[in-house]
DRENMARLO-509723 format. One record per atom (N, C-alpha, C): residue number from 1; chain; x, z, y; atom name; residue in one letter. Coordinates in nm, 2 decimals, decimal comma, always signed. Example, Ala and Ser with C-alpha at 12.3 -4.5 7.8 and 13.67 -1.06 7.14 Angstrom:
DOKE num chaine     px     pz     py atome residu
DOKE   1      A  +1,32  +0,78  -0,57     N      A
DOKE   1      A  +1,23  +0,78  -0,45    CA      A
DOKE   1      A  +1,32  +0,78  -0,33     C      A
DOKE   2      A  +1,28  +0,71  -0,22     N      S
DOKE   2      A  +1,37  +0,71  -0,11    CA      S
DOKE   2      A  +1,29  +0,79  +0,00     C      S
//
This chain:
DOKE num chaine     px     pz     py atome residu
DOKE   1      A  +1,11  -1,78  +1,75     N      M
DOKE   1      A  +1,04  -1,67  +1,68    CA      M
DOKE   1      A  +1,04  -1,69  +1,53     C      M
DOKE   2      A  +1,08  -1,58  +1,46     N      S
DOKE   2      A  +1,08  -1,59  +1,31    CA      S
DOKE   2      A  +0,94  -1,58  +1,25     C      S
DOKE   3      A  +0,93  -1,64  +1,14     N      T
DOKE   3      A  +0,80  -1,63  +1,07    CA      T
DOKE   3      A  +0,80  -1,51  +0,99     C      T
DOKE   4      A  +0,68  -1,45  +0,98     N      P
DOKE   4      A  +0,67  -1,32  +0,90    CA      P
DOKE   4      A  +0,70  -1,35  +0,75     C      P
DOKE   5      A  +0,76  -1,25  +0,68     N      E
DOKE   5      A  +0,79  -1,27  +0,54    CA      E
DOKE   5      A  +0,66  -1,27  +0,46     C      E
DOKE   6      A  +0,65  -1,37  +0,36     N      L
DOKE   6      A  +0,54  -1,38  +0,27    CA      L
DOKE   6      A  +0,52  -1,25  +0,20     C      L
DOKE   7      A  +0,40  -1,21  +0,16     N      R
DOKE   7      A  +0,38  -1,09  +0,09    CA      R
DOKE   7      A  +0,30  -1,13  -0,04     C      R
DOKE   8      A  +0,33  -1,05  -0,14     N      K
DOKE   8      A  +0,26  -1,06  -0,27    CA      K
DOKE   8      A  +0,21  -0,92  -0,31     C      K
DOKE   9      A  +0,10  -0,92  -0,38     N      Q
DOKE   9      A  +0,04  -0,80  -0,42    CA      Q
DOKE   9      A  +0,08  -0,77  -0,56     C      Q
DOKE  10      A  +0,10  -0,64  -0,59     N      I
DOKE  10      A  +0,12  -0,59  -0,73    CA      I
DOKE  10      A  +0,02  -0,49  -0,76     C      I
DOKE  11      A  -0,01  -0,48  -0,89     N      S
DOKE  11      A  -0,11  -0,39  -0,94    CA      S
DOKE  11      A  -0,04  -0,31  -1,05     C      S
DOKE  12      A  -0,07  -0,18  -1,06     N      I
DOKE  12      A  -0,03  -0,10  -1,17    CA      I
DOKE  12      A  -0,15  -0,02  -1,23     C      I
DOKE  13      A  -0,14  +0,01  -1,35     N      F
DOKE  13      A  -0,24  +0,10  -1,41    CA      F
DOKE  13      A  -0,19  +0,24  -1,43     C      F
DOKE  14      A  -0,26  +0,34  -1,38     N      V
DOKE  14      A  -0,22  +0,48  -1,40    CA      V
DOKE  14      A  -0,34  +0,55  -1,46     C      V
DOKE  15      A  -0,31  +0,66  -1,52     N      P
DOKE  15      A  -0,42  +0,74  -1,58    CA      P
DOKE  15      A  -0,51  +0,78  -1,46     C      P
DOKE  16      A  -0,64  +0,80  -1,49     N      L
DOKE  16      A  -0,74  +0,84  -1,39    CA      L
DOKE  16      A  -0,70  +0,97  -1,32     C      L
DOKE  17      A  -0,64  +1,06  -1,40     N      S
DOKE  17      A  -0,60  +1,19  -1,35    CA      S
DOKE  17      A  -0,49  +1,17  -1,24     C      S
DOKE  18      A  -0,39  +1,08  -1,26     N      D
DOKE  18      A  -0,29  +1,05  -1,17    CA      D
DOKE  18      A  -0,35  +0,98  -1,05     C      D
DOKE  19      A  -0,44  +0,88  -1,07     N      W
DOKE  19      A  -0,51  +0,81  -0,96    CA      W
DOKE  19      A  -0,57  +0,91  -0,86     C      W
DOKE  20      A  -0,64  +1,01  -0,92     N      K
DOKE  20      A  -0,72  +1,11  -0,84    CA      K
DOKE  20      A  -0,62  +1,19  -0,76     C      K
DOKE  21      A  -0,50  +1,23  -0,81     N      V
DOKE  21      A  -0,41  +1,31  -0,73    CA      V
DOKE  21      A  -0,34  +1,23  -0,62     C      V
DOKE  22      A  -0,32  +1,10  -0,65     N      I
DOKE  22      A  -0,26  +1,01  -0,55    CA      I
DOKE  22      A  -0,37  +0,99  -0,44     C      I
DOKE  23      A  -0,49  +0,97  -0,47     N      R
DOKE  23      A  -0,60  +0,96  -0,38    CA      R
DOKE  23      A  -0,61  +1,08  -0,29     C      R
DOKE  24      A  -0,60  +1,20  -0,35     N      Q
DOKE  24      A  -0,61  +1,32  -0,28    CA      Q
DOKE  24      A  -0,49  +1,34  -0,18     C      Q
DOKE  25      A  -0,38  +1,30  -0,23     N      E
DOKE  25      A  -0,26  +1,31  -0,14    CA      E
DOKE  25      A  -0,27  +1,22  -0,02     C      E
DOKE  26      A  -0,31  +1,10  -0,05     N      A
DOKE  26      A  -0,34  +1,00  +0,06    CA      A
DOKE  26      A  -0,44  +1,05  +0,16     C      A
DOKE  27      A  -0,55  +1,11  +0,11     N      A
DOKE  27      A  -0,65  +1,16  +0,20    CA      A
DOKE  27      A  -0,60  +1,27  +0,29     C      A
DOKE  28      A  -0,52  +1,36  +0,23     N      Q
DOKE  28      A  -0,46  +1,48  +0,30    CA      Q
DOKE  28      A  -0,37  +1,43  +0,42     C      Q
DOKE  29      A  -0,30  +1,32  +0,39     N      R
DOKE  29      A  -0,21  +1,26  +0,49    CA      R
DOKE  29      A  -0,29  +1,16  +0,58     C      R
DOKE  30      A  -0,41  +1,13  +0,55     N      R
DOKE  30      A  -0,49  +1,04  +0,63    CA      R
DOKE  30      A  -0,43  +0,90  +0,64     C      R
DOKE  31      A  -0,39  +0,85  +0,52     N      I
DOKE  31      A  -0,33  +0,72  +0,51    CA      I
DOKE  31      A  -0,39  +0,65  +0,39     C      I
DOKE  32      A  -0,40  +0,52  +0,38     N      P
DOKE  32      A  -0,45  +0,46  +0,26    CA      P
DOKE  32      A  -0,35  +0,48  +0,14     C      P
DOKE  33      A  -0,41  +0,48  +0,02     N      M
DOKE  33      A  -0,33  +0,50  -0,10    CA      M
DOKE  33      A  -0,21  +0,40  -0,11     C      M
DOKE  34      A  -0,24  +0,27  -0,06     N      T
DOKE  34      A  -0,14  +0,17  -0,06    CA      T
DOKE  34      A  -0,02  +0,21  +0,02     C      T
DOKE  35      A  -0,05  +0,26  +0,14     N      E
DOKE  35      A  +0,06  +0,31  +0,23    CA      E
DOKE  35      A  +0,14  +0,42  +0,16     C      E
DOKE  36      A  +0,07  +0,51  +0,10     N      L
DOKE  36      A  +0,14  +0,62  +0,04    CA      L
DOKE  36      A  +0,24  +0,57  -0,07     C      L
DOKE  37      A  +0,19  +0,48  -0,15     N      C
DOKE  37      A  +0,27  +0,42  -0,25    CA      C
DOKE  37      A  +0,39  +0,34  -0,19     C      C
DOKE  38      A  +0,37  +0,27  -0,08     N      R
DOKE  38      A  +0,48  +0,20  -0,01    CA      R
DOKE  38      A  +0,59  +0,30  +0,03     C      R
DOKE  39      A  +0,54  +0,41  +0,09     N      Q
DOKE  39      A  +0,64  +0,52  +0,13    CA      Q
DOKE  39      A  +0,72  +0,57  +0,02     C      Q
DOKE  40      A  +0,65  +0,59  -0,09     N      W
DOKE  40      A  +0,73  +0,64  -0,21    CA      W
DOKE  40      A  +0,83  +0,54  -0,26     C      W
DOKE  41      A  +0,79  +0,41  -0,26     N      M
DOKE  41      A  +0,88  +0,30  -0,31    CA      M
DOKE  41      A  +0,99  +0,27  -0,22     C      M
DOKE  42      A  +0,97  +0,29  -0,09     N      H
DOKE  42      A  +1,07  +0,25  +0,01    CA      H
DOKE  42      A  +1,22  +0,29  -0,02     C      H
DOKE  43      A  +1,25  +0,42  -0,05     N      P
DOKE  43      A  +1,39  +0,45  -0,08    CA      P
DOKE  43      A  +1,45  +0,36  -0,20     C      P
DOKE  44      A  +1,37  +0,35  -0,30     N      S
DOKE  44      A  +1,42  +0,27  -0,42    CA      S
DOKE  44      A  +1,43  +0,12  -0,38     C      S
DOKE  45      A  +1,34  +0,07  -0,30     N      L
DOKE  45      A  +1,36  -0,07  -0,26    CA      L
DOKE  45      A  +1,48  -0,09  -0,17     C      L
DOKE  46      A  +1,51  +0,00  -0,09     N      D
DOKE  46      A  +1,63  -0,01  +0,00    CA      D
DOKE  46      A  +1,76  -0,01  -0,09     C      D
DOKE  47      A  +1,76  +0,07  -0,20     N      R
DOKE  47      A  +1,87  +0,07  -0,29    CA      R
DOKE  47      A  +1,88  -0,06  -0,36     C      R
DOKE  48      A  +1,77  -0,12  -0,41     N      L
DOKE  48      A  +1,77  -0,24  -0,48    CA      L
DOKE  48      A  +1,82  -0,35  -0,38     C      L
DOKE  49      A  +1,77  -0,35  -0,26     N      R
DOKE  49      A  +1,81  -0,46  -0,17    CA      R
DOKE  49      A  +1,97  -0,46  -0,15     C      R
DOKE  50      A  +2,02  -0,33  -0,14     N      E
DOKE  50      A  +2,16  -0,32  -0,12    CA      E
DOKE  50      A  +2,24  -0,37  -0,24     C      E
DOKE  51      A  +2,19  -0,36  -0,36     N      Q
DOKE  51      A  +2,26  -0,40  -0,48    CA      Q
DOKE  51      A  +2,24  -0,55  -0,51     C      Q
DOKE  52      A  +2,13  -0,61  -0,45     N      T
DOKE  52      A  +2,11  -0,75  -0,47    CA      T
DOKE  52      A  +2,19  -0,84  -0,38     C      T
DOKE  53      A  +2,28  -0,92  -0,43     N      P
DOKE  53      A  +2,37  -1,00  -0,34    CA      P
DOKE  53      A  +2,30  -1,10  -0,26     C      P
DOKE  54      A  +2,19  -1,16  -0,31     N      E
DOKE  54      A  +2,12  -1,27  -0,24    CA      E
DOKE  54      A  +1,98  -1,24  -0,26     C      E
DOKE  55      A  +1,90  -1,26  -0,15     N      R
DOKE  55      A  +1,75  -1,24  -0,15    CA      R
DOKE  55      A  +1,69  -1,33  -0,26     C      R
DOKE  56      A  +1,60  -1,27  -0,33     N      V
DOKE  56      A  +1,53  -1,35  -0,43    CA      V
DOKE  56      A  +1,40  -1,40  -0,36     C      V
DOKE  57      A  +1,37  -1,53  -0,38     N      T
DOKE  57      A  +1,25  -1,59  -0,31    CA      T
DOKE  57      A  +1,15  -1,63  -0,41     C      T
//
């Protein structure tokens, strides 16, 4: 059985007005804001992984 990949947290600062619309969108979708941001980042992360020859640890 493989071990789960380690996770790290990142934080970003956005204007309060942006935070409010992100919160509203997450509430409409009934998902946490963190999950909404993950969904938005996923396509870009896939591209980055394809371009990275070796996994960075």
